[in-house]
C-alpha positions as CSV (number, residue, x, y, z in Angstrom):
1,X,96.8,88.4,36.1
2,X,97.3,91.5,33.5
3,X,99.9,94.2,35.1
4,X,97.5,96.8,34.8
5,X,95.9,95.0,37.4
6,X,98.7,95.4,39.7
7,X,99.0,99.2,39.3
8,X,96.9,100.6,41.9
9,X,99.1,98.6,43.9
10,X,102.4,99.3,42.3
11,X,101.2,103.3,42.8
12,X,100.5,102.6,46.6
13,X,104.2,100.8,46.9
14,X,106.3,104.1,45.7
15,X,104.6,105.8,48.6
16,X,104.2,103.8,51.5
17,X,106.8,102.7,53.7
18,X,107.8,98.8,54.9
19,X,105.0,98.2,57.4
20,X,102.4,99.6,54.8
21,X,101.7,103.4,56.4
22,X,100.8,106.0,54.6
23,X,103.1,109.6,54.9
24,X,100.0,111.4,53.3
25,X,98.4,110.5,56.6
26,X,101.3,111.6,59.0
27,X,100.3,115.2,59.8
28,X,96.8,113.6,61.1
29,X,98.0,113.7,64.7
30,X,96.4,115.2,67.6
31,X,97.7,118.9,68.4
32,X,96.9,118.9,72.3
33,X,100.0,119.1,74.6
34,X,101.1,116.6,76.5
35,X,99.7,118.8,79.6
36,X,96.5,118.9,78.3
37,X,96.3,115.1,77.6
38,X,97.6,114.1,81.3
39,X,95.1,116.4,82.6
40,X,92.3,114.9,80.6
41,X,93.1,111.5,81.9
42,X,93.2,112.8,85.6
43,X,90.1,113.9,85.4
44,X,88.7,110.7,83.9
45,X,90.1,109.3,86.5
46,X,88.7,111.1,89.3
47,X,85.6,111.4,87.6
48,X,85.4,107.2,87.8
49,X,87.7,106.0,91.0
50,X,86.6,109.3,93.2
51,X,89.3,109.8,95.7
52,X,91.3,106.5,94.6
53,X,92.1,108.2,91.5
54,X,95.1,109.7,93.9
55,X,96.9,106.2,93.3
56,X,97.5,106.6,90.2
57,X,100.2,109.0,88.5
58,X,99.8,110.1,84.7
59,X,101.6,111.3,82.1
60,X,101.8,111.7,78.1
61,X,105.0,111.4,76.5
62,X,104.8,111.4,72.7
63,X,108.3,110.3,72.2
64,X,107.3,106.8,73.7
65,X,106.5,105.9,69.9
66,X,108.3,106.2,67.5
67,X,106.2,105.3,64.6
68,X,102.5,106.8,65.5
69,X,101.4,103.8,67.0
70,X,100.2,104.1,70.4
71,X,101.7,102.5,73.3
72,X,101.5,102.9,77.0
73,X,103.9,101.7,80.0
74,X,102.8,100.9,83.3
75,X,104.7,100.1,86.6
76,X,104.2,100.0,90.2
77,X,106.2,103.1,92.5
78,X,105.2,102.6,96.6
79,X,101.1,102.4,96.6
80,X,101.2,104.2,93.3
81,X,100.5,102.8,89.3
82,X,102.6,105.1,87.1
83,X,101.3,104.9,83.8
84,X,102.9,106.9,80.8
85,X,101.7,106.9,77.1
86,X,102.6,108.6,74.0
87,X,98.5,109.8,74.1
88,X,96.0,110.3,76.7
89,X,94.0,107.7,74.7
90,X,96.9,105.3,75.2
91,X,97.3,106.1,78.4
92,X,93.2,106.0,79.7
93,X,93.6,102.7,77.7
94,X,96.3,101.3,79.0
95,X,95.2,101.7,83.1
96,X,91.9,100.4,81.6
97,X,93.2,97.2,81.4
98,X,95.0,97.4,84.4
99,X,91.9,97.7,86.0
100,X,90.0,95.1,84.3
101,X,93.4,92.4,84.6
102,X,94.9,92.9,87.5
103,X,92.1,95.0,89.5
104,X,88.7,93.0,88.5
105,X,87.0,95.9,87.4
106,X,84.6,96.8,84.8
107,X,83.0,99.8,82.8
108,X,80.0,99.4,80.4
109,X,77.4,101.2,79.0
110,X,75.1,98.7,81.0
111,X,76.5,98.8,84.6
112,X,80.0,99.2,86.4
113,X,81.6,97.5,88.4
114,X,84.6,99.3,90.6
115,X,85.3,97.5,93.9
116,X,89.3,98.1,93.2
117,X,91.3,96.1,95.6
118,X,93.7,98.3,98.3
119,X,96.0,99.1,98.2
120,X,96.2,98.4,94.1
121,X,98.2,95.4,93.2
122,X,101.3,95.9,92.5
123,X,103.0,95.6,88.6
124,X,106.6,93.7,88.3
125,X,108.8,95.3,86.3
126,X,106.9,97.4,83.5
127,X,103.8,96.2,81.6
128,X,104.0,97.4,78.2
129,X,100.5,97.9,75.8
130,X,100.9,98.7,72.5
131,X,98.4,98.5,69.6
132,X,99.1,97.6,65.7
133,X,96.7,99.8,64.5
134,X,97.1,103.6,64.0
135,X,93.5,104.3,64.4
136,X,91.1,103.2,66.1
137,X,87.6,104.2,64.8
138,X,84.0,104.9,66.5
139,X,80.2,105.6,65.1
140,X,78.0,105.3,62.1
141,X,76.8,108.2,60.7
142,X,73.1,107.0,62.1
143,X,74.6,106.6,65.8
144,X,73.9,110.0,66.5
145,X,70.4,109.7,66.0
146,X,69.5,106.1,67.5
147,X,71.4,106.9,70.5
148,X,73.0,110.1,70.8
149,X,70.3,112.8,70.0
150,X,68.9,113.4,73.1
151,X,71.8,113.6,75.1
152,X,73.4,116.3,77.6
153,X,76.5,117.3,78.1
154,X,77.1,114.8,81.2
155,X,75.8,111.9,79.3
156,X,78.3,113.0,76.4
157,X,81.1,113.7,79.3
158,X,80.7,109.3,79.8
159,X,80.7,108.6,76.6
160,X,84.1,109.8,75.6
161,X,85.4,108.8,78.7
162,X,84.4,105.3,77.9
163,X,85.9,106.2,74.1
164,X,89.2,107.7,75.6
165,X,89.4,104.0,78.2
166,X,88.3,101.9,75.4
167,X,91.2,103.1,73.0
168,X,89.4,105.2,70.6
169,X,91.3,107.7,68.8
170,X,89.0,108.6,65.6
171,X,85.8,109.3,66.7
172,X,83.1,111.0,64.7
173,X,81.9,114.5,65.8
174,X,78.7,115.6,63.9
175,X,77.1,117.6,66.5
176,X,75.6,120.7,65.6
177,X,76.6,121.0,61.9
178,X,72.8,122.0,61.0
179,X,73.7,125.2,62.9
180,X,76.5,125.7,60.3
181,X,74.6,124.8,57.4
182,X,71.5,127.5,58.5
183,X,74.5,130.1,58.6
184,X,75.7,129.5,54.7
185,X,72.4,129.0,53.3
186,X,71.4,132.2,54.9
187,X,74.7,133.9,53.2
188,X,73.4,132.3,50.4
189,X,70.5,133.9,50.2
190,X,67.7,131.6,50.9
191,X,64.8,132.5,53.5
192,X,63.9,130.7,56.7
193,X,60.7,128.9,55.5
194,X,63.3,127.3,52.5
195,X,65.5,126.5,55.4
196,X,63.1,125.0,57.9
197,X,61.5,122.7,54.9
198,X,64.7,121.2,54.2
199,X,66.0,119.8,57.9
200,X,64.2,117.3,59.4
201,X,63.4,116.6,63.3
202,X,66.2,115.6,65.5
203,X,65.5,111.9,65.3
204,X,66.1,112.0,62.0
205,X,69.0,113.9,61.3
206,X,71.0,111.3,60.3
207,X,69.4,110.7,57.0
208,X,68.3,114.2,56.1
209,X,72.2,114.7,56.3
210,X,72.8,111.6,54.0
211,X,70.4,113.1,51.2
212,X,67.9,110.4,52.4
213,X,64.8,112.4,53.6
214,X,63.7,115.9,54.7
215,X,61.7,118.3,56.7
216,X,59.4,115.4,58.5
217,X,60.0,115.6,62.3
218,X,60.6,119.5,61.8
219,X,61.1,122.1,61.6
220,X,64.3,122.3,64.1
221,X,63.6,125.0,66.9
222,X,66.5,127.8,66.8
223,X,67.1,126.5,70.3
224,X,68.1,123.0,68.9
225,X,70.6,124.9,66.8
226,X,72.0,126.8,69.6
227,X,72.0,123.7,72.2
228,X,73.8,121.5,69.8
229,X,76.2,124.0,68.8
230,X,77.2,124.2,72.3
231,X,77.6,120.6,73.0
232,X,79.7,120.4,70.1
233,X,82.4,122.9,71.2
234,X,82.0,121.1,74.6
235,X,82.6,117.9,73.0
236,X,85.3,118.8,70.4
237,X,87.6,120.1,73.1
238,X,87.1,117.0,75.3
239,X,88.0,114.9,72.6
240,X,91.2,116.4,71.9
241,X,92.2,117.1,75.1
242,X,92.4,113.4,75.1
243,X,94.3,113.1,72.2
244,X,91.8,112.2,69.6
245,X,91.4,113.2,66.3
246,X,87.6,114.5,65.8
247,X,86.2,114.0,62.1
248,X,84.0,116.7,61.2
249,X,81.8,116.7,58.3
250,X,81.9,118.1,54.8
251,X,79.3,118.8,51.8
252,X,77.7,115.7,49.6
253,X,75.9,117.5,47.3
254,X,72.1,117.7,49.5
255,X,70.6,121.1,49.1
256,X,67.8,122.3,49.8
257,X,65.4,123.1,46.8
258,X,65.2,126.8,47.6
259,X,68.8,126.8,46.0
260,X,67.1,126.5,42.9
261,X,65.4,129.6,43.2
262,X,68.6,131.5,43.3
263,X,70.7,129.5,41.4
264,X,67.8,128.4,38.3
265,X,71.0,126.9,35.9
266,X,72.4,124.4,38.7
267,X,72.9,121.2,37.8
268,X,71.2,119.3,40.3
269,X,69.4,115.7,40.5
270,X,66.0,115.1,41.8
271,X,66.6,111.5,43.1
272,X,63.5,108.8,43.5
273,X,61.4,108.2,46.9
274,X,63.6,106.6,49.7
275,X,62.7,104.2,52.0
276,X,59.0,104.4,51.2
277,X,58.6,107.9,52.3
278,X,56.5,109.6,49.2
279,X,58.3,113.0,47.4
280,X,56.8,115.3,50.7
281,X,59.6,113.8,52.3
282,X,62.4,112.2,49.9
283,X,63.5,112.8,46.6
284,X,66.0,114.9,47.9
285,X,67.8,117.5,45.5
286,X,71.6,116.7,44.6
287,X,73.8,119.2,43.2
288,X,76.4,117.9,40.8
289,X,80.2,117.8,42.1
290,X,81.3,119.1,38.8
291,X,78.8,122.3,38.7
292,X,80.7,124.8,39.4
293,X,77.9,125.9,42.9
294,X,79.3,122.7,44.4
295,X,82.9,124.0,45.1
296,X,81.6,127.2,46.5
297,X,78.8,125.8,48.8
298,X,81.1,123.2,49.8
299,X,84.2,125.7,50.7
300,X,81.8,127.8,51.9
301,X,80.4,125.5,54.4
302,X,83.9,123.9,55.1
303,X,86.0,127.2,55.8
304,X,82.7,127.8,58.5
305,X,83.5,124.4,60.0
306,X,87.0,124.8,60.4
307,X,86.7,128.6,61.6
308,X,83.9,127.5,64.4
309,X,85.3,123.9,65.2
310,X,88.8,123.9,64.1
311,X,90.4,121.1,62.5
312,X,92.6,118.3,62.5
313,X,92.4,117.2,59.0
314,X,89.6,114.8,58.3
315,X,86.6,115.1,57.2
316,X,83.2,112.5,56.5
317,X,80.9,113.0,53.8
318,X,79.5,110.0,52.1
319,X,77.9,110.5,48.4
320,X,75.3,108.0,47.2
321,X,74.4,106.3,50.2
322,X,71.9,104.0,49.5
323,X,71.2,105.8,46.2
324,X,71.9,105.1,42.5
325,X,74.6,107.1,40.6
326,X,72.9,108.7,37.7
327,X,75.8,107.1,35.3
328,X,78.0,104.2,36.1
329,X,80.3,105.8,33.6
330,X,84.1,105.3,35.4
331,X,84.9,108.8,34.2
332,X,81.6,110.0,35.7
333,X,82.0,108.5,39.1
334,X,85.9,109.7,39.3
335,X,84.7,112.9,38.3
336,X,82.5,113.1,41.1
337,X,84.5,111.8,44.1
338,X,87.6,114.4,42.4
339,X,85.3,117.2,43.1
340,X,84.2,116.4,46.4
341,X,87.6,116.1,47.3
342,X,88.1,119.8,45.9
343,X,85.8,121.4,47.9
344,X,87.5,119.9,51.1
345,X,91.4,120.9,49.7
346,X,90.0,124.2,48.6
347,X,89.5,125.1,52.7
348,X,92.2,122.6,53.8
349,X,95.3,121.7,51.7
350,X,95.6,118.8,53.9
351,X,92.3,117.3,54.0
352,X,91.7,113.8,54.4
353,X,88.4,112.3,52.9
354,X,86.9,109.7,55.7
355,X,84.1,107.7,53.5
356,X,82.0,105.1,54.3
357,X,82.4,101.9,52.2
358,X,78.4,101.2,52.6
359,X,77.2,102.0,49.4
360,X,79.9,99.2,48.1
361,X,78.1,97.0,50.2
362,X,74.5,98.1,49.9
363,X,74.5,98.5,46.2
364,X,76.7,95.7,44.5
365,X,74.8,95.2,41.6
366,X,75.9,98.9,40.3
367,X,79.2,99.0,42.3
368,X,81.5,96.7,40.2
369,X,85.4,96.6,40.4
370,X,85.6,99.3,37.7
371,X,83.0,101.5,39.1
372,X,84.7,101.3,42.7
373,X,87.8,102.0,41.5
374,X,86.8,105.0,39.5
375,X,85.3,106.7,43.0
376,X,88.4,105.7,45.2
377,X,90.7,107.0,42.5
378,X,89.1,110.2,42.0
379,X,91.1,111.4,45.7
380,X,94.9,110.6,45.4
381,X,96.1,107.7,47.0
382,X,96.5,107.8,50.8
383,X,93.8,111.0,51.3
384,X,91.2,108.9,51.6
385,X,90.2,106.3,53.8
386,X,87.6,103.8,53.7
387,X,85.6,102.5,56.2
388,X,85.1,98.9,55.8
389,X,81.8,99.3,57.7
390,X,80.6,95.7,58.2
391,X,84.1,93.8,57.8
392,X,82.8,91.1,60.3
393,X,79.9,90.1,58.1
394,X,80.7,91.0,54.7
395,X,84.7,92.5,54.0
396,X,84.6,94.8,51.3
397,X,88.6,95.1,51.1
398,X,88.9,91.1,50.3
399,X,87.2,91.6,46.9
400,X,88.6,95.0,46.1
401,X,92.1,94.3,46.5
402,X,92.4,96.6,49.5
403,X,90.4,99.1,48.3
404,X,92.5,99.3,45.3
405,X,95.0,101.0,46.9
406,X,93.3,103.4,49.4
407,X,93.5,103.1,53.1
408,X,91.3,101.8,55.0
409,X,89.8,100.6,58.5
410,X,88.1,97.3,59.4
411,X,84.9,97.8,61.5
412,X,82.3,96.0,63.5
413,X,78.7,97.0,62.7
414,X,77.3,94.8,64.9
415,X,74.0,96.4,65.2
416,X,71.0,98.0,63.2
417,X,68.8,99.9,64.5
418,X,69.8,100.2,67.8
419,X,67.6,97.2,69.1
420,X,68.0,94.9,72.2
421,X,68.4,91.7,71.5
422,X,71.4,89.0,72.0
423,X,73.8,89.1,69.0
424,X,77.6,88.6,68.2
425,X,79.7,87.3,65.7
426,X,82.8,86.8,67.9
427,X,84.2,84.3,65.9
428,X,84.5,86.5,63.2
429,X,85.6,89.4,65.1
430,X,88.5,87.7,66.7
431,X,89.9,87.1,63.7
432,X,88.8,89.3,61.0
433,X,91.2,92.6,61.9
434,X,94.5,89.7,62.0
435,X,93.3,88.8,58.3
436,X,92.6,92.2,56.9
437,X,96.3,93.0,58.3
438,X,97.6,90.0,56.4
439,X,95.9,90.2,53.8
440,X,98.2,90.5,50.3
441,X,99.3,94.1,50.0
442,X,97.0,95.1,52.8
443,X,96.3,99.1,53.2
444,X,94.7,98.7,56.3
445,X,95.1,101.5,58.4
446,X,92.8,100.9,61.8
447,X,90.2,98.9,63.4
448,X,86.2,100.6,64.1
449,X,83.4,99.8,65.7
450,X,80.6,101.2,63.7
451,X,77.0,100.3,65.2
452,X,73.8,102.0,64.3
453,X,73.2,102.4,67.6
454,X,74.6,101.8,71.4
455,X,74.0,100.7,75.0
456,X,73.2,97.0,74.0
457,X,75.4,94.0,74.4
458,X,78.4,95.7,75.8
459,X,80.4,92.2,75.9
460,X,80.9,92.7,71.9
461,X,82.2,96.3,72.5
462,X,84.6,95.1,75.2
463,X,85.7,92.4,73.2
464,X,86.4,94.5,69.7
465,X,88.0,97.6,71.5
466,X,90.6,95.0,73.5
467,X,91.4,93.6,70.4
468,X,92.8,96.4,68.9
469,X,95.6,96.2,71.5
470,X,96.1,92.7,70.7
471,X,98.7,90.7,68.5
472,X,96.8,87.9,67.8
473,X,93.6,86.6,68.3
474,X,92.1,85.7,72.2
475,X,90.6,82.3,73.2
476,X,87.4,83.3,73.3
477,X,86.5,81.0,76.3
478,X,89.3,82.2,78.5
479,X,88.6,85.9,77.5
480,X,84.7,85.5,78.5
481,X,85.0,83.9,81.7
482,X,87.7,86.5,82.6
483,X,85.1,88.8,81.6
484,X,82.1,87.8,83.7
485,X,84.7,87.7,86.7
486,X,84.9,91.6,86.6
487,X,81.3,92.2,85.3
488,X,80.6,91.0,88.7
489,X,83.4,91.6,90.8
490,X,84.1,87.8,91.5
491,X,84.7,84.7,90.0
492,X,81.4,82.3,90.1
493,X,81.1,79.0,88.2
494,X,77.6,79.3,87.0
495,X,78.3,82.8,85.5
496,X,81.3,81.4,84.1
497,X,79.5,78.3,82.4
498,X,76.6,80.4,81.2
499,X,78.6,83.2,79.9
500,X,80.3,80.5,77.9
501,X,77.4,79.0,76.6
502,X,76.1,82.4,75.1
503,X,79.8,83.3,73.7
504,X,79.4,79.8,71.9
505,X,75.9,80.4,70.9
506,X,73.9,83.4,70.6
507,X,77.1,85.5,70.5
508,X,78.7,83.4,67.4
509,X,76.0,83.9,64.8
510,X,78.1,82.2,61.6
511,X,75.5,82.4,59.2
512,X,76.6,83.9,56.1
513,X,75.8,87.8,55.3
514,X,73.4,87.5,58.2
515,X,71.9,91.0,59.3
516,X,71.3,91.6,62.8
517,X,68.0,93.7,62.6
518,X,66.0,92.1,65.4
519,X,63.3,90.3,63.3
520,X,61.7,88.7,66.5
521,X,57.8,88.3,66.2
522,X,57.9,90.1,69.9
523,X,58.5,93.6,68.2
524,X,57.4,93.3,64.5
525,X,53.6,94.0,63.1
526,X,51.8,90.5,64.0
527,X,51.5,88.8,60.4
528,X,51.1,85.1,59.3
529,X,54.5,86.0,57.2
530,X,56.9,86.6,60.4
531,X,60.6,85.4,60.5
532,X,60.9,82.6,63.0
533,X,64.2,81.8,62.6
534,X,67.6,81.5,65.0
535,X,71.1,81.1,64.0
536,X,71.6,79.4,67.3
537,X,69.8,76.9,69.1
538,X,68.0,78.5,72.1
539,X,68.2,75.2,74.7
540,X,71.5,77.1,75.4
541,X,69.9,80.3,76.2
542,X,67.5,78.4,78.3
543,X,70.5,76.8,80.0
544,X,72.4,80.0,80.8
545,X,69.0,81.5,82.3
546,X,68.8,79.0,84.5
547,X,72.4,79.5,85.3
548,X,71.6,83.1,86.2
549,X,68.8,82.4,87.9
550,X,71.0,80.1,90.6
551,X,73.6,82.9,91.1
552,X,70.7,85.7,91.4
553,X,70.1,85.7,95.4
554,X,74.0,87.1,96.3
555,X,74.6,89.1,93.4
556,X,71.5,91.5,93.0
557,X,73.5,94.0,94.1
558,X,75.5,94.5,91.6
559,X,73.9,96.8,88.9
560,X,76.1,94.7,86.3
561,X,74.2,91.5,87.3
562,X,70.8,92.9,87.6
563,X,71.0,94.2,84.2
564,X,72.3,91.2,82.7
565,X,69.6,88.8,84.7
566,X,67.2,91.4,82.9
567,X,68.3,90.9,79.4
568,X,69.2,87.1,79.8
569,X,65.1,86.8,80.7
570,X,64.5,89.2,78.1
571,X,66.0,87.3,75.8
572,X,64.2,84.2,76.5
573,X,61.1,85.7,76.6
574,X,61.2,87.0,73.3
575,X,62.3,83.4,72.3
576,X,58.8,82.4,73.6
577,X,57.2,85.1,72.1
578,X,58.0,83.5,68.9
579,X,56.9,80.0,69.9
580,X,53.4,81.4,71.1
581,X,53.3,83.3,67.8
582,X,53.6,79.8,66.1
583,X,50.8,77.9,68.1
584,X,48.6,80.8,67.7
585,X,49.1,80.3,63.7
586,X,48.9,76.6,63.9
587,X,46.0,77.0,66.1
588,X,44.1,79.3,63.9
589,X,44.8,77.4,60.6
590,X,43.8,74.0,62.7
591,X,40.5,76.1,63.2
592,X,41.3,75.1,67.2
593,X,39.4,77.9,68.6
594,X,40.6,76.5,72.2
595,X,44.0,76.3,71.7
596,X,43.8,79.6,69.8
597,X,42.5,81.3,72.6
598,X,44.8,79.4,75.3
599,X,48.1,80.5,73.4
600,X,47.2,83.8,72.8
601,X,45.6,84.2,76.4
602,X,48.7,82.8,78.0
603,X,50.7,85.4,75.2
604,X,48.9,88.9,75.8
605,X,47.5,88.4,79.5
606,X,50.8,86.7,80.8
607,X,53.8,86.6,79.3
608,X,54.0,90.8,77.6
609,X,52.6,91.9,81.1
610,X,55.5,90.2,82.9
611,X,58.2,91.1,80.2
612,X,56.6,95.2,80.5
613,X,56.9,94.5,84.5
614,X,60.6,92.7,84.2
615,X,61.9,95.9,82.1
616,X,60.4,98.8,84.2
617,X,62.1,97.1,87.1
618,X,65.4,98.4,85.5
619,X,66.6,101.8,85.0
620,X,67.8,101.2,81.4
621,X,65.4,99.5,80.4
622,X,62.4,102.5,80.5
623,X,60.6,104.3,77.6
624,X,59.9,107.2,80.4
625,X,63.8,108.0,80.3
626,X,64.4,107.9,76.5
627,X,61.1,110.1,76.4
628,X,62.2,112.3,79.1
629,X,65.3,113.2,77.7
630,X,63.9,114.2,74.5
631,X,61.6,116.8,76.7
632,X,64.5,117.9,78.3
633,X,65.9,119.7,75.4
634,X,62.5,121.8,75.1
635,X,62.2,125.4,75.9
636,X,58.5,125.3,76.2
637,X,55.6,122.9,75.5
638,X,55.6,123.2,71.5
639,X,59.0,122.2,71.4
640,X,58.4,119.6,74.0
641,X,55.5,117.8,72.1
642,X,58.0,118.2,69.1
643,X,60.5,115.9,70.6
644,X,57.7,113.9,72.2
645,X,56.8,112.9,69.0
646,X,60.4,112.4,67.3
647,X,61.1,110.1,70.1
648,X,58.0,107.8,70.0
649,X,58.1,107.6,66.3
650,X,61.6,106.5,65.6
651,X,61.4,103.6,67.7
652,X,57.6,102.7,66.4
653,X,56.4,103.9,62.8
654,X,59.9,105.5,61.8
655,X,57.9,107.9,59.5
656,X,54.4,109.0,59.4
657,X,52.8,106.0,58.1
658,X,55.4,103.4,58.9
659,X,57.8,103.7,55.7
660,X,60.5,101.8,58.0
661,X,58.2,100.1,60.4
662,X,60.0,98.6,63.4
663,X,63.7,99.4,62.3
664,X,64.6,100.8,65.4
665,X,62.7,98.5,67.6
666,X,63.5,98.9,71.4
667,X,62.3,96.6,74.5
668,X,61.3,98.7,76.9
669,X,58.8,98.9,80.1
670,X,56.2,100.7,78.9
671,X,56.7,100.2,75.2
672,X,56.1,96.6,75.8
673,X,52.5,97.4,77.2
674,X,51.2,100.1,75.2
675,X,52.8,99.3,71.7
676,X,53.8,95.6,71.0
677,X,51.5,94.0,73.3
678,X,48.2,96.1,72.0
679,X,49.1,94.9,68.4
680,X,49.2,91.6,69.8
681,X,46.0,91.8,71.3
682,X,44.5,93.2,68.3
683,X,46.0,90.3,66.2
684,X,44.5,87.4,68.4
685,X,41.2,89.2,69.0
686,X,41.1,89.3,65.4
687,X,42.1,85.5,64.7
688,X,39.1,84.3,67.3
689,X,36.8,86.6,65.6
690,X,37.6,85.7,62.5
691,X,37.1,81.7,63.4
692,X,33.9,82.4,65.1
693,X,32.5,84.0,62.0
694,X,34.0,82.4,59.2
695,X,34.9,85.5,58.0
696,X,38.8,84.8,56.7
697,X,41.4,86.8,58.1
698,X,42.3,90.0,56.1
699,X,45.8,91.2,56.6
700,X,45.4,94.5,54.6
701,X,42.2,95.0,57.0
702,X,44.4,94.2,60.1
703,X,46.9,96.8,59.3
704,X,44.8,99.6,58.8
705,X,43.4,98.8,62.0
706,X,46.8,98.3,63.9
707,X,47.8,101.1,62.5
708,X,45.3,103.1,64.5
709,X,46.8,101.4,67.6
710,X,50.5,102.5,66.5
711,X,49.9,106.1,65.7
712,X,47.5,106.1,68.7
713,X,50.7,105.1,70.9
714,X,52.8,108.3,69.6
715,X,50.0,111.1,70.3
716,X,48.7,109.3,73.7
717,X,50.4,112.4,75.6
718,X,51.0,109.3,78.3
719,X,53.7,109.7,81.2
720,X,56.0,106.6,81.6
721,X,58.2,106.3,84.5
722,X,61.3,107.3,84.5
723,X,62.1,105.6,88.1
724,X,62.4,101.9,88.0
725,X,59.7,99.9,89.8
726,X,59.1,96.7,91.5
727,X,62.0,94.1,92.5
728,X,63.5,92.7,89.7
729,X,65.0,89.6,91.7
730,X,61.3,88.7,92.7
731,X,59.6,89.5,89.0
732,X,62.4,87.4,87.4
733,X,61.9,84.7,89.6
734,X,58.5,84.7,89.3
735,X,58.7,84.5,85.6
736,X,61.4,81.8,86.0
737,X,58.7,79.6,88.0
738,X,56.5,79.7,85.5
739,X,58.1,79.7,82.5
740,X,61.1,77.8,82.6
741,X,59.4,74.4,82.3
742,X,57.7,75.5,79.1
743,X,60.7,76.9,78.0
744,X,62.5,73.3,78.6
745,X,59.6,72.0,76.5
746,X,59.1,73.7,73.5
747,X,63.1,75.0,72.8
748,X,64.6,71.8,73.6
């Protein structure tokens, strides 16, 4: 290999300590006092454990760690647990480790199990928990739209508590940024209509920020800006109190069209359409970072960010996200990143740029080694951190010599669009971070979780966050057995066996380069070309379902079990939908009317209504909750209608005409009944009429007709229940009695 290939690594070795940490990142540390961090953990424990929180004595002592790697020490004194850590996050995650492995407790997005033994189990000696990872990152720039968009402070407080318990110390903090952009654009001389036509609606702001789209779902009411700004102040204060390092937004070059009125000579590129959107809503205006105006706008904005939000010196912006740069010349690409970074250091000389590495994965035909290296080396080594965003499936560090010397964070993306549906790559995430650490000349500085949407598959996120505190991979079968015990508060042989089956099958996708969008025909517009492939043997899922049903009578009082019973039954019905779909297609193609009507009839008149009833029986599977949260942000009826449209559109059409149709599909009570099931009714009716009349089925004609159903759902004005209805066990048991025999027959 020629010496030139090693130059980035040689340069790196000049300023990297023996264990490959970056002196250039040493200033990235919390400014919160030890007392403030201790108080934050005490507050978390009060919210989590009530009166029992007094049995924990917490303290933060930075000197516990001499190398910036978090550590927590726990011990027993009388009937209390003493927990001392190098940061608030270290203490919180140390206590959660104790709660999990000594008290059999569990906290997740999808239920809690907190039956603490009394007195607390004693520790003999000192339990020391530490991490080999400087940073534990959390969030994707899309999560703010798919999951957080309608949150109030109470829900944010719960999430930040969850972050602390799971050891997160580097969270994205993107809330409220449009309010600052509004001020910057006003200061530059834009009028209100020019600003209004730039911002998208609340449910689509993530892609507005990334220069993918504009305007759709807007305009943003002024009350939105105020509300989000207040939230951001609360979010940042709490994150920092825990000792977290919030990542703030910076400028990428995405500008309103109105800038050209003020600066007609500016070097601006108008991008092509994005994701089937027309230029009314896409074709963004991108200011060339080499134009002096870029530095002016970028530094004006970041100065506003730092003034309003303070800073911990890490900023995220993403150039060319799912967009092809206008030139592949390495000199051009290096100049671009140099200019972006200059707009940060003009305001904050200590700035570190955090960049998502998604562009290298999503457009490999453009991003060859020379182009990647040029973009990365436009920034001094150690002053950029790259998120290897989808490393559990397709790690970029492995073919870029550890990002050519720039520090990187190994991330698990896991979920696209916030879809429901069991999925995981447990073998990959169990081994991946450890392989990355020992990769030749590894520049890895942390691990991260970067899902597009959350509140699904909690087991995967608990495993991933725990691995950040491990020195070696876990025994997956043993780990998931203990998970089952603490999730339900007791060891149940049926459930241990069920979870082992799930972990070895549906949660262990080993198909190369598999992307987890839920492609099930259940949640996709019907056609004859639907994706019916599975990466696992559904017989394992059906067996796990049987074991859950056997355990159900004694566990229905547990919210964690209720959720999982709904979830596993939902997954089985999802797979059965695929098989009824295949029966429908085969019957139609064989011109067997009676078989078509039987398969179609069972699907649309029994299976889907039963699934809707099942989901409607659990608080966490309600369309009504999503819509109620959206409307609760409104100050008046006009705003309520705007937010309701945003909320409905995102999970269905994703655009005015289904531009990203069903990408963010959800399995919720109400949505099954009024959206997915109605499409299937029309599909089956159309096929029956086609056989009856002899007129061939035409997909384009069907698409036009079904679009009226899809659009009709968005504007139907219907109020959906916000409280669960029906008895979960009765519904699940009835479904089991009806469909288990069919599942055995169809799925074995």
